[in-house]
N, C-alpha and C positions, 0 to 999 in steps of 0.2 A: 539589476540584471536578472534575467530569467534563469531558472534552474530547470533543466530538462532531464534530470537524472533522479531516479529513485534509488536511494542507497539504503540497504538493509544491513545495519552494522551489528554484528554479534558482540563485538568488543564494547560498543557503547550501549548495547541493548535498546537501540532506537532505530526507527525508520525515518528517513529524511525524504519527504514526499516532494515531487516536482511542483513548481509553481511558476506563475507568470507575474511580472511586475505590475501589470494592470490589476490583477487580482489583489495584490498586496495594497495597492492604492485604493481599491474599492473598500477593503476592510477598514482602512484608515479613515475614509470618508464616511462610511456608514456607522462606525463605532468610534467616534473621536474621544469618548469618555473612557473607553476600555484600552485603546491602543494609541500610543504616542509616536512610536517608531516602527519602521518596517521589521526590525529585528524582533520586536515583541510579537508581531503578527506571525512571523515565521516560527518562533519558538512555541507559540500557543497552538497554532493550527497545522503547521507543516512538519513538525517534529513530533513523532508519536512513539510512545514506549512499546517495545515488542510484547510486553506482558498483555497488552490489550488484544493480542491476536493468538493467545495461547489455545483457546478453544476454536479450532479452525472452522468447523461447520457453523457455529454461532457467529463467528466473526465474518464469514462470507455472507451470511444472512444480513447481519447488521450493516455491513458496508454497501451491499447491493441495495438494500432498502433506502439507506441515506443517499446513495447516488441518484436514484430515481426521484425520491421525495424532495431532498434539499437542493442538490446541485442542478437537477433537470426540471424541478418544479412540476413533477408528474403526479399522477393520482396515487392514492393509497393502494388501490387494487393493483395497478401496474407495478408499484414498488413491491408489494407482497408477492406477486406472481414471479417477478425476477429473483427476489430474495430466496423464495422456495426452490426455484430451479438451480440457483448457484450454490445453495446450501450443501447439496450432495455432490458437487463437482469436485471430487477429492484431489484432482491434479491442479487445481487453481489455488494459488496462494492468496489469502485474503488481503495481504498488503498490496497486491497488484490492483485489486478492486478499489481499495482506498486511494491509490495513486491516480486512478483514472479520473479525468476532469469531466468527461462526457460519456454518454452511453455509446457514442460512436467509437471512442477510444477502447472501451471495454469490448464492444463487438469485434473490433479489429483484433484485439488481443486473443479473444476466445477463438476466432477463426484460425489465427496462427497456432494457437495451442492445439486445436483439433487436428490441424494438418501437420503438427510436429515440426513447424517451421518458425520458431520464435525469433530467429534472426531477421525475419521479414517485418517484425514489429518495429516501427520507426517513430511512434508517437512520443515515447520517452525511453531513455536508456535505463536498464535495470542492472544494478551492481549489488552483489552480495559480498560483504566484507566479513569473512569468517575467521575465527581464531584458529591458529594451527593446532592440529591434534598431536599432542605429545605422546609418543609411543614409548612405553617403558618395556625393555626387554625382560622377559620373565627369567627369574633365577632358575637355573637347572637344578632339578631335584635329584639327589642321589639316593638310590635304594640299595640297601645292603642285604 
C-alpha cells in the first residue's frame, strides 16, 4: 500500500518518507540480492535518521543534488545549479526535499512556500511529531 505521508518524528529521531508500491517493487526487482522483502526496502531507503539533516544548508544541497542526479537522471550541471540555489533557502526544510519524488513535486512545494500557502501542497501530507515541551515552573527566590 502506498504511503503518501512524510512523517518527521522527533520521538523516534527519524523521518518516514512517502513511497509508492511500484517503487518498492522496482527496488526488489533491481536489487534481488540486497532486498528480500518490501519491509527491508522501506527500512533502508524510506526511513532516514534525523541526524543526517543536522546541517540544514549542506543537507538541502545534498538532497537537491540527489533529486536531480539520481531520481530525475539529470545532468551534474543542473543538479549542482539547483543544489546551490536551494542551499541558501533557509525556510526550506531539507527533509521536504528528500521526500520529493520528482522535480515537479519540489517546484509545487517551493511555489506554495513562496506564496505562504502550504495548505495548497497536495503531493504528499507532511506531519511533524514533536515531543511535548515540559515546562518547569521556576522556584521563587526570596530576598532578605
